[in-house]
ZANUPA-576435 format. One record per atom (N, C-alpha, C): residue in one letter; x, z, y. Coordinates in steps of 0.2 Angstrom, whole numbers, plus 5000, padded with zeros to 4 digits. Layout:
BEGIN
aXZY
...
end
This chain:
BEGIN
m504348465133
m503648445132
m503448395130
a502948415125
a502748355122
a501948345123
v501848305127
v501048265130
v500748245124
h500048255122
h499748235118
h499048225119
a498648165116
a497948165117
a497548235113
h497648225108
h497248265103
h497748315098
p497148365096
p497548405091
p497748355085
d498148355081
d498648335076
d499048265079
d499048245086
d499448185086
d500048215087
e500148285089
e501048315089
e501248305084
s500648315077
s501048315071
s501348265066
s501048195070
s501148135065
s501448095072
k501748115077
k502048085082
k502948125085
g503248125082
g503948165083
g503948235083
a503548245077
a503548325076
a504148345072
a504548315069
a505148345065
a505648355070
t505548295077
t506148305081
t506048365087
i505348385087
i505148465091
i505248515088
a505148515080
a505348555076
a506048575076
r506348525076
r507248535077
r507448575083
y507048535088
y507448555095
y507148635096
a506648665094
a506248725094
a506848785088
a507048755082
a507448785077
a508148805081
e508448755085
e508948745088
e509048795094
g508348835097
g508448875103
g507948845109
h507848785109
h507548735116
h506948765115
d506548795121
d505848805122
d505448745122
v505148735118
v504648675117
v503848705117
l503548655121
l502848635124
l502548595121
v502048605118
v501648555116
v500948555121
v500748495125
v500048505128
v499648465124
t499148485125
t498648445120
t498048435126
l497848375128
l497548365133
l496748345132
t496548345127
t495748375125
t495648395119
g495048435118
g494948465112
g494948425102
g494948375105
g494648325099
g493948335097
e493548355101
e492848365099
e492548315096
r492748255098
r492148195095
r492548175090
g493048195086
g493448175080
g492948165073
d493148135069
d492748125063
d493248165056
i492748185053
i493148225046
i493248165043
l494048165041
l494548105039
l494648135032
n494648195031
n494748215024
n494148245021
p494048195014
p493448225010
p493248295009
a493848315008
a493648405006
a493448435011
m493548415016
m493248455022
m492648435023
d492448385021
d491648345024
d491048395020
r491048465022
r490548525020
r490248555026
p489748575024
p489248605030
p489648665033
g489648665038
g489648715043
g490348695047
i490748635045
i491348605048
i491248585054
l490748515053
l490748475058
l490348505063
e489748555062
e489448595068
e489948645072
n490448655070
n490948695073
n491548655074
l491548595075
l492248565075
l492648585079
p492348595085
p492848625090
p493148685090
q492948725087
q493448785085
q493748785079
v493648745074
v493848715067
v494748705071
r494548655075
r495148605077
r495548645080
r495448695085
r495648715088
r496148785084
d495848805079
d496148855073
d496848815070
e496448735068
e496948695065
e497648685070
m497448685075
m498048665080
m498548725080
a498348785080
a498648845083
a499148855075
e498848835070
e499148825063
e499748775062
a499648725066
a500248685066
a500748695070
a500548725077
a501048735081
a501548805077
a501348855074
a501548905070
a501948855065
a501948825061
a502248775057
a502848735060
l502648705065
l503348675070
l503748735073
g503448785075
g503948825078
g503848825086
v503348795088
v503248775094
v502848805098
s502848815104
s502148845110
s501648785110
q501148815112
q500548755112
q499948785118
t499748735121
t499248755127
t498848695126
w498348705130
w497748645130
w497448635138
l497548575139
l497348545145
l496548565149
g496048565142
g495448575144
g495048525145
f495148455144
f494648395143
f494348385137
v493848355137
v493348325131
v493548265129
d493748275123
d493848215119
d493348155122
s493548085122
s493148025123
s492947995117
g493048005112
g493047975106
g493247905105
l493247885100
l493547795099
l492847765098
p492747715105
p492247685104
p492247645099
q491547615095
q491447555089
q491047505092
g491147455089
g490747415088
g490947335095
d490447295094
d490747225097
d490047205102
p490147185108
p490547225112
p490747315112
l491447315114
l491347405113
l491047435118
p490747505117
p490247535121
p490747575126
p490547575132
p490747635136
p491047715133
v491447735137
v491647805133
v491147845137
p490847895134
p490547965137
p490647995142
e490347975148
e490348005155
e490448065154
g491048105158
g491348165158
g492048185155
s491948125149
s492548125144
s493248115148
f493748125144
f494448135148
f494448065150
a494548015148
a494747955148
a494247925155
t493747975158
t493347945163
t493347995170
v493948045168
v494148085172
v494448045178
p494448075185
p494848025189
p495648055187
l496147995187
l496748015186
l497048065190
e496948085197
e497148125200
e496948195197
e496448205196
e496248255194
e496548275187
s496748235182
s497048265176
s497748265178
t498048225182
t498748245184
t498848305187
e498548315191
e498448395195
e498448435188
a498148445184
a498148485179
a498648485173
l498948425172
l499648425169
l500148465175
v500248425181
v500748455185
v500848525186
r500248555185
r500148625186
r500548665181
v500548625173
v500848655166
v501448635168
v501748585171
v502548545170
v502848615176
r502548635181
r502848665186
r502848755184
d502448755179
d502648825176
d503048825170
f503048775166
f503348765161
f504148745162
r504448705166
r504748675169
r505448635164
p505048595161
p505448555156
p505848505159
h506348505153
h506848455156
h506848385154
v506448385148
v506248315145
v505448315143
m505148255144
m504548255142
m504448185139
v503948215131
v503848145127
v503148135128
t503048085128
t502348045126
t502247995124
y501547945125
y501547865122
y501747815128
d501747765124
d501747695129
d501247685132
e501347635135
e500747595139
e500047575135
h500247565129
h499747565124
h499447625120
g499747665122
g499647725119
g499647735112
g500047705109
g500447695103
g499747655097
y499147675099
y498547615097
y498147635101
p497647585103
p497147585110
p496647625109
h496647695109
h496147745110
h496247775117
p495547765121
p495647785127
p495947845129
d495947895125
d496247935126
d496947945126
h497247905123
h497947885122
h498247865128
i497847795128
i498247745135
i498147795142
r497447845141
r497547885147
r498047955148
c498147955143
c498848015140
c499447975144
h499447915141
h499947875145
h500247885153
e499447875154
e499447865162
e499647935166
v499247995164
v499348075166
v500048075166
s500348065159
s501048095159
s501548055165
v501448005165
v501947955171
v501747985176
a501247975177
a500948025185
a501248095187
a501148135181
a501548195180
a502248185182
y502548155179
y503348145178
y503448115184
e503148085188
e503448065194
e503248115201
e502548145201
e502548195204
e502548265205
a502848295199
a502948375197
a503448385203
g504048345205
g504448365209
g504348345217
d503948325218
d503748305225
d503548365229
p503848395234
p503348465236
p502748445241
g502548385242
g502048365246
g501348355240
a501548335233
a501048345230
a500648385225
f500048415225
f499648435223
f499848515224
p499748525232
p500048595233
p499448655231
g499848715231
g499548775224
g499548775219
t499848705215
t500048715209
t500848725206
g501148785210
g501848805208
g502348775213
d502948795211
d503448775214
d503548685211
p503848635215
p504048575214
p504648585207
w504548555202
w504848545196
w505148475195
t505648455194
t505848385192
t506048375187
i505748335181
i505948325175
i506448265174
s506848285171
s507448245170
s507348195167
k506948175161
k506948115157
k506248095154
l506048055154
l505448035150
l505547975143
y505148005138
y505147985133
y504647945129
y504547895127
y503747875123
y503947865117
t503647905112
t503947905104
t503547855102
h503947825096
h503947765092
h503647775086
g503247765082
g503447785073
g503247725070
f502847675074
f502847625068
f503447565068
i503847575065
i504547535065
i504547495058
r504447445060
r504447385054
r504947415048
d505547415049
d506047415045
d506047495042
r505847535043
r505647595040
r505347595035
i504647565037
i504047535031
i504347495027
l504747455028
l504947395023
l505647425016
r505847475021
r506247525017
r506047545011
f505447595014
f504947635009
f504647585005
s504247525006
s504047465000
s504647444996
e505247434996
e505747404992
e505847444988
e505847544991
e505947584985
e505447594981
f504847594983
f504147574978
f504447524973
d504547474976
d504847404970
d505447424965
r505847464968
r506347484962
r506147524959
h505647564960
h505447624956
h504747584952
g504547524952
g504247494948
g503447524950
r503547544954
r502747594959
r502347504964
d501847524965
d501547474968
d501747514976
s501647464980
s501947474988
s501347494991
p501047544995
p500547534998
p500647515004
f501147485006
f501347455013
f501247375012
k501047335007
k501247265007
k500847225012
e500147255011
e499747215017
e499947235025
w500047295026
w500447315033
w500947255034
l501447255028
l502047205031
l501847135031
e501447125029
e501247055027
e500747045035
k500547085037
k500247075044
k500747085050
w501147135049
w501647135053
w502147055054
d502347025048
d502546975048
d502146905051
r501546925050
r501046865054
r500946875063
n500846925062
n500746945071
n501446965075
g501947005072
g502347045075
g502147105078
g502347125083
g502447185085
g502947255083
d503347245080
d503947305078
d504047325085
m504147405085
m504247415091
m505047445089
m505447435085
m506047435085
m506447405091
g506547365093
g506547335099
g506547375105
r506147405106
r506147465112
r506547515111
v506647555105
v506947605104
v507747615106
t507747685111
t508347685112
t508647755110
s508447785109
s508647855106
s508347875097
q508747885094
q508547895086
q508847965085
i508448015084
i508648085083
i508348115076
v509048125073
v509148155066
v508748205066
c508348215059
c507848265059
c507548285051
a507948235049
a507748255041
a507448305038
d507948365039
d507848425038
d507248455039
y506948445043
y506248455047
y505648405045
f505748365041
f505148345038
f504648395036
g504848425031
g504448475028
g504048505032
q504348535039
q503948575043
q503448515047
r503648455047
r503248405050
r502648405043
d502548405039
d501948385034
d501648465034
d501948505036
d501448575033
d501048585039
a501348525046
a500948535051
a500448475051
l500648435047
l500148385047
l499448415041
r499648455036
r499148465032
r498648545036
a498948575040
a498648605045
a498148585048
h498048525050
h497448485053
h496948455048
a496848505042
a496348505038
a495748445037
t495448445044
t494948385045
t495048325046
q495848315049
q495948245051
q496148225045
i496748245042
i497348235038
i497248235031
d497148185026
d496948205019
d497648205015
p497748255013
p498248265007
p498348215004
n497848175001
n498248134997
n498148064999
g498148055007
g498047995009
g498847985012
f498847935016
f499247885019
f499947915022
f499847985025
f500348015027
f500848035023
f500648045015
f501148075010
f501148035004
a500947965006
a501147915001
a501847904999
v502347925003
v503047915003
v503447995000
p503747994994
p504048044992
p504348084998
l504548154999
l504848175005
l505648165004
e505748144999
e506648154997
e506848064999
w506348024997
w506447954999
w506547955007
q506047985010
q506147975017
q506548015021
q506948065017
q507548115020
q508248065019
r508048025014
r508647985012
r508747915015
l508147875016
l508147825019
l507847815025
w507647855029
w507647845034
w507547915039
p508147945039
p508248015040
p507848035049
t507747985053
t507747995060
t506947985062
e506848005068
e506247985072
e506447945079
e506047905082
e506247855086
e505947855092
f506347855098
f505947865105
f506247815108
e505747785114
e506147755121
e506247795127
l506847785130
l507047815137
l506747765141
a506047795144
a505547755149
a505847785155
q506047825158
q506347845164
q506947915161
t507347895168
t507847955167
t508047965175
r508248025177
r508548035182
r509248065181
v509548055175
v510348075174
v510648015170
t511248025171
t511547965167
t511747985160
t511547935156
t511747945149
t511847855147
s512047895139
s512247805137
s511747795130
i511547725131
i511047695127
i511647665121
p511547675114
p510947715111
p511147795111
e510547835110
e510647915112
e510547935103
t510647995104
t510548025098
t510448115099
d510248105106
d510048185106
d509648155113
l508948185114
l508548175120
l508948215126
f509348275125
f509448285130
f510248275134
t510348215130
t511048175133
t511148185141
g511448205143
g511548185150
g511348255157
i510948285151
i510748355154
i511048415154
e511348445160
e512048485159
e511648555156
e512148585154
e511648655152
e511548675157
end
Protein backbone atom coordinates (compact mmCIF):
# COMPACT_ATOMS: atom_id res chain seq x y z
CA UNK A 1 0.00 0.00 0.00
CA UNK A 2 1.38 3.38 -1.08
CA UNK A 3 -0.25 6.31 0.73
CA UNK A 4 -0.06 9.68 -1.02
CA UNK A 5 -1.41 13.16 -0.44
CA UNK A 6 -2.55 14.10 -3.96
CA UNK A 7 -3.06 12.56 -7.38
CA UNK A 8 0.32 12.67 -9.20
CA UNK A 9 2.36 12.07 -6.00
CA UNK A 10 2.21 8.30 -6.60
CA UNK A 11 3.81 8.80 -10.02
CA UNK A 12 6.69 10.98 -8.83
CA UNK A 13 7.60 9.08 -5.65
CA UNK A 14 8.44 5.39 -5.80
CA UNK A 15 6.33 4.74 -8.89
CA UNK A 16 8.70 2.35 -10.67
CA UNK A 17 8.95 0.24 -7.51
CA UNK A 18 5.20 -0.26 -7.20
CA UNK A 19 5.00 -0.95 -10.94
CA UNK A 20 7.66 -3.65 -10.51
CA UNK A 21 5.86 -5.30 -7.59
CA UNK A 22 2.55 -5.20 -9.45
CA UNK A 23 4.20 -6.82 -12.49
CA UNK A 24 5.64 -9.53 -10.24
CA UNK A 25 2.17 -10.45 -9.01
CA UNK A 26 1.83 -8.49 -5.79
CA UNK A 27 -1.44 -6.73 -5.06
CA UNK A 28 -0.58 -3.03 -4.94
CA UNK A 29 -2.98 -0.32 -3.80
CA UNK A 30 -2.40 3.42 -4.05
CA UNK A 31 -4.42 5.39 -1.48
CA UNK A 32 -4.89 9.02 -2.51
CA UNK A 33 -5.88 11.08 0.50
CA UNK A 34 -7.21 14.18 -1.29
CA UNK A 35 -8.60 15.02 -4.70
CA UNK A 36 -6.02 17.68 -5.54
CA UNK A 37 -8.83 20.18 -5.95
CA UNK A 38 -6.70 23.21 -5.07
CA UNK A 39 -3.83 22.33 -7.36
CA UNK A 40 -2.62 24.72 -10.05
CA UNK A 41 -2.32 23.92 -13.74
CA UNK A 42 1.43 23.43 -14.11
CA UNK A 43 1.49 22.34 -17.76
CA UNK A 44 0.97 25.34 -20.09
CA UNK A 45 -0.61 23.11 -22.72
CA UNK A 46 -3.45 22.31 -20.30
CA UNK A 47 -4.15 25.94 -19.38
CA UNK A 48 -7.23 26.19 -21.55
CA UNK A 49 -10.97 26.71 -21.07
CA UNK A 50 -12.83 23.99 -19.23
CA UNK A 51 -9.86 22.54 -17.36
CA UNK A 52 -9.58 24.69 -14.25
CA UNK A 53 -13.37 24.86 -13.91
CA UNK A 54 -13.55 21.07 -13.87
CA UNK A 55 -10.24 20.37 -12.16
CA UNK A 56 -11.55 17.86 -9.58
CA UNK A 57 -12.96 15.57 -12.28
CA UNK A 58 -10.01 16.13 -14.58
CA UNK A 59 -7.64 15.02 -11.84
CA UNK A 60 -9.74 11.95 -11.09
CA UNK A 61 -9.53 10.99 -14.76
CA UNK A 62 -5.78 11.60 -14.78
CA UNK A 63 -5.37 9.44 -11.68
CA UNK A 64 -7.25 6.54 -13.30
CA UNK A 65 -4.97 6.74 -16.34
CA UNK A 66 -1.84 6.86 -14.19
CA UNK A 67 -2.91 3.84 -12.10
CA UNK A 68 -3.52 1.89 -15.30
CA UNK A 69 -0.06 2.83 -16.58
CA UNK A 70 1.52 1.52 -13.36
CA UNK A 71 -0.67 -1.60 -13.25
CA UNK A 72 -1.91 -0.88 -9.72
CA UNK A 73 -5.24 -0.41 -7.98
CA UNK A 74 -6.18 2.98 -6.54
CA UNK A 75 -8.72 4.37 -4.09
CA UNK A 76 -9.63 7.81 -2.74
CA UNK A 77 -9.83 8.60 0.95
CA UNK A 78 -12.12 11.52 0.14
CA UNK A 79 -10.54 14.51 1.89
CA UNK A 80 -10.21 17.98 0.34
CA UNK A 81 -6.87 19.34 -0.84
CA UNK A 82 -5.51 22.01 1.52
CA UNK A 83 -3.60 23.86 -1.19
CA UNK A 84 -0.07 25.15 -0.77
CA UNK A 85 -0.11 28.35 1.32
CA UNK A 86 1.78 31.28 -0.21
CA UNK A 87 2.95 34.49 1.40
CA UNK A 88 4.94 35.83 4.33
CA UNK A 89 3.63 35.11 6.83
CA UNK A 90 1.91 32.04 5.46
CA UNK A 91 -1.88 32.19 5.63
CA UNK A 92 -3.79 29.40 7.38
CA UNK A 93 -4.98 26.50 5.26
CA UNK A 94 -8.69 26.59 4.40
CA UNK A 95 -11.03 25.32 7.09
CA UNK A 96 -12.34 21.84 6.35
CA UNK A 97 -9.39 20.86 4.18
CA UNK A 98 -7.36 17.74 4.86
CA UNK A 99 -4.69 19.38 7.01
CA UNK A 100 -7.36 20.74 9.38
CA UNK A 101 -9.33 17.51 9.79
CA UNK A 102 -8.78 15.94 13.24
CA UNK A 103 -6.08 13.31 13.05
CA UNK A 104 -8.35 10.68 14.59
CA UNK A 105 -10.92 11.17 11.82
CA UNK A 106 -8.47 10.78 8.94
CA UNK A 107 -6.68 7.91 10.70
CA UNK A 108 -9.97 6.04 11.08
CA UNK A 109 -10.61 6.43 7.35
CA UNK A 110 -7.18 5.04 6.47
CA UNK A 111 -7.44 2.22 9.02
CA UNK A 112 -10.66 1.15 7.34
CA UNK A 113 -8.83 0.83 4.02
CA UNK A 114 -5.88 -0.98 5.64
CA UNK A 115 -8.16 -3.53 7.29
CA UNK A 116 -9.94 -4.16 4.00
CA UNK A 117 -6.82 -4.42 1.80
CA UNK A 118 -4.54 -6.07 4.42
CA UNK A 119 -1.12 -4.89 3.18
CA UNK A 120 2.16 -6.32 4.42
CA UNK A 121 4.08 -3.15 3.51
CA UNK A 122 3.06 0.51 3.67
CA UNK A 123 4.98 3.29 1.89
CA UNK A 124 4.48 6.99 2.65
CA UNK A 125 6.47 10.20 3.35
CA UNK A 126 8.84 11.09 6.17
CA UNK A 127 8.11 13.63 8.88
CA UNK A 128 8.96 16.50 6.52
CA UNK A 129 6.45 15.30 3.94
CA UNK A 130 9.12 15.12 1.24
CA UNK A 131 8.56 18.87 1.04
CA UNK A 132 6.64 21.07 3.49
CA UNK A 133 3.17 20.94 1.95
CA UNK A 134 0.63 20.73 4.81
CA UNK A 135 -1.10 17.75 3.17
CA UNK A 136 2.19 15.87 2.82
CA UNK A 137 3.04 16.38 6.47
CA UNK A 138 -0.47 15.29 7.44
CA UNK A 139 -0.13 12.27 5.14
CA UNK A 140 2.92 11.22 7.16
CA UNK A 141 1.06 11.64 10.44
CA UNK A 142 -2.01 9.73 9.28
CA UNK A 143 0.03 6.90 7.77
CA UNK A 144 2.13 6.41 10.90
CA UNK A 145 -0.99 6.45 13.08
CA UNK A 146 -2.74 3.90 10.84
CA UNK A 147 0.36 1.67 10.87
CA UNK A 148 0.34 1.71 14.66
CA UNK A 149 -3.40 1.29 15.20
CA UNK A 150 -4.76 -0.90 12.39
CA UNK A 151 -3.73 -4.04 14.27
CA UNK A 152 -5.20 -2.96 17.61
CA UNK A 153 -8.53 -4.74 18.25
CA UNK A 154 -9.62 -1.87 20.48
CA UNK A 155 -9.01 0.85 17.91
CA UNK A 156 -11.77 2.10 15.65
CA UNK A 157 -14.45 -0.56 16.15
CA UNK A 158 -16.66 -1.09 13.14
CA UNK A 159 -13.88 -0.55 10.59
CA UNK A 160 -13.11 -4.23 9.97
CA UNK A 161 -11.03 -6.94 11.52
CA UNK A 162 -7.65 -5.83 12.90
CA UNK A 163 -4.71 -6.15 10.53
CA UNK A 164 -1.06 -5.68 11.48
CA UNK A 165 1.18 -4.17 8.80
CA UNK A 166 4.66 -5.72 8.87
CA UNK A 167 6.79 -2.82 7.60
CA UNK A 168 6.51 0.95 7.15
CA UNK A 169 8.73 2.80 4.67
CA UNK A 170 9.37 6.41 3.71
CA UNK A 171 10.15 7.12 0.08
CA UNK A 172 13.19 9.32 -0.67
CA UNK A 173 13.73 10.71 -4.15
CA UNK A 174 15.98 13.71 -3.51
CA UNK A 175 19.37 11.99 -3.50
CA UNK A 176 22.35 14.24 -4.14
CA UNK A 177 24.61 11.53 -5.62
CA UNK A 178 21.89 10.61 -8.11
CA UNK A 179 21.52 14.18 -9.31
CA UNK A 180 25.32 14.59 -9.40
CA UNK A 181 25.70 11.57 -11.68
CA UNK A 182 23.13 12.97 -14.06
CA UNK A 183 24.79 16.39 -14.00
CA UNK A 184 28.20 14.86 -14.77
CA UNK A 185 26.67 12.97 -17.69
CA UNK A 186 25.38 16.22 -19.14
CA UNK A 187 28.93 17.61 -18.86
CA UNK A 188 30.40 14.54 -20.59
CA UNK A 189 28.03 15.07 -23.50
CA UNK A 190 28.85 18.78 -23.74
CA UNK A 191 25.37 19.78 -22.64
CA UNK A 192 24.34 22.28 -19.98
CA UNK A 193 23.21 20.51 -16.83
CA UNK A 194 19.82 21.64 -15.50
CA UNK A 195 20.96 20.67 -12.00
CA UNK A 196 23.94 22.98 -11.35
CA UNK A 197 22.04 25.49 -9.20
CA UNK A 198 20.35 22.65 -7.34
CA UNK A 199 23.72 21.05 -6.55
CA UNK A 200 25.20 24.38 -5.48
CA UNK A 201 22.29 24.90 -3.09
CA UNK A 202 22.79 21.39 -1.71
CA UNK A 203 26.49 22.08 -1.16
CA UNK A 204 25.65 25.27 0.73
CA UNK A 205 22.77 23.95 2.80
CA UNK A 206 23.14 20.17 2.94
CA UNK A 207 19.98 18.12 3.27
CA UNK A 208 20.84 15.03 1.23
CA UNK A 209 18.60 12.11 2.24
CA UNK A 210 20.94 9.25 1.25
CA UNK A 211 22.11 8.87 4.84
CA UNK A 212 18.59 7.80 5.79
CA UNK A 213 18.17 5.28 2.97
CA UNK A 214 18.03 1.65 4.06
CA UNK A 215 16.55 0.04 0.97
CA UNK A 216 17.32 0.41 -2.74
CA UNK A 217 14.99 -1.30 -5.18
CA UNK A 218 16.22 -2.07 -8.71
CA UNK A 219 13.37 -0.99 -10.97
CA UNK A 220 14.95 0.54 -14.09
CA UNK A 221 12.85 -1.67 -16.35
CA UNK A 222 9.79 0.15 -15.01
CA UNK A 223 10.99 3.73 -15.48
CA UNK A 224 9.04 3.87 -18.74
CA UNK A 225 5.81 3.01 -16.93
CA UNK A 226 6.63 5.63 -14.33
CA UNK A 227 7.03 8.22 -17.07
CA UNK A 228 3.75 7.18 -18.70
CA UNK A 229 2.04 7.62 -15.34
CA UNK A 230 3.60 11.06 -14.91
CA UNK A 231 2.41 12.14 -18.35
CA UNK A 232 -1.08 10.94 -17.46
CA UNK A 233 -1.22 13.77 -14.91
CA UNK A 234 -1.27 16.27 -17.73
CA UNK A 235 -2.43 19.24 -15.66
CA UNK A 236 0.46 18.80 -13.22
CA UNK A 237 3.36 17.50 -15.31
CA UNK A 238 4.88 19.44 -18.19
CA UNK A 239 6.27 16.86 -20.67
CA UNK A 240 9.00 19.37 -21.49
CA UNK A 241 9.82 20.00 -17.85
CA UNK A 242 12.02 18.81 -15.01
CA UNK A 243 10.83 15.21 -14.73
CA UNK A 244 11.95 14.42 -18.28
CA UNK A 245 15.18 16.43 -18.38
CA UNK A 246 17.39 13.32 -18.09
CA UNK A 247 17.19 10.81 -20.97
CA UNK A 248 15.64 7.53 -19.88
CA UNK A 249 18.68 5.50 -20.95
CA UNK A 250 20.93 7.61 -18.72
CA UNK A 251 18.65 7.08 -15.75
CA UNK A 252 18.49 3.32 -16.30
CA UNK A 253 22.26 3.04 -16.66
CA UNK A 254 23.47 5.53 -14.04
CA UNK A 255 20.91 5.07 -11.24
CA UNK A 256 18.61 2.06 -11.74
CA UNK A 257 17.07 2.11 -8.25
CA UNK A 258 14.53 3.92 -6.11
CA UNK A 259 15.30 4.67 -2.49
CA UNK A 260 13.37 4.03 0.71
CA UNK A 261 13.87 4.29 4.45
CA UNK A 262 12.67 1.48 6.70
CA UNK A 263 10.92 3.54 9.36
CA UNK A 264 9.32 0.78 11.42
CA UNK A 265 9.28 -3.01 11.19
CA UNK A 266 7.65 -5.87 13.02
CA UNK A 267 9.75 -8.51 11.27
CA UNK A 268 13.46 -9.27 11.31
CA UNK A 269 15.37 -7.91 8.35
CA UNK A 270 18.93 -7.08 7.34
CA UNK A 271 20.04 -3.61 6.30
CA UNK A 272 20.74 -2.66 3.53
CA UNK A 273 17.77 -4.17 1.75
CA UNK A 274 17.09 -4.77 -1.94
CA UNK A 275 13.46 -5.85 -1.44
CA UNK A 276 10.71 -4.17 0.59
CA UNK A 277 9.35 -7.61 1.48
CA UNK A 278 12.58 -8.85 3.08
CA UNK A 279 11.74 -10.68 6.30
CA UNK A 280 8.09 -11.25 5.42
CA UNK A 281 7.18 -14.91 5.01
CA UNK A 282 5.42 -16.08 1.86
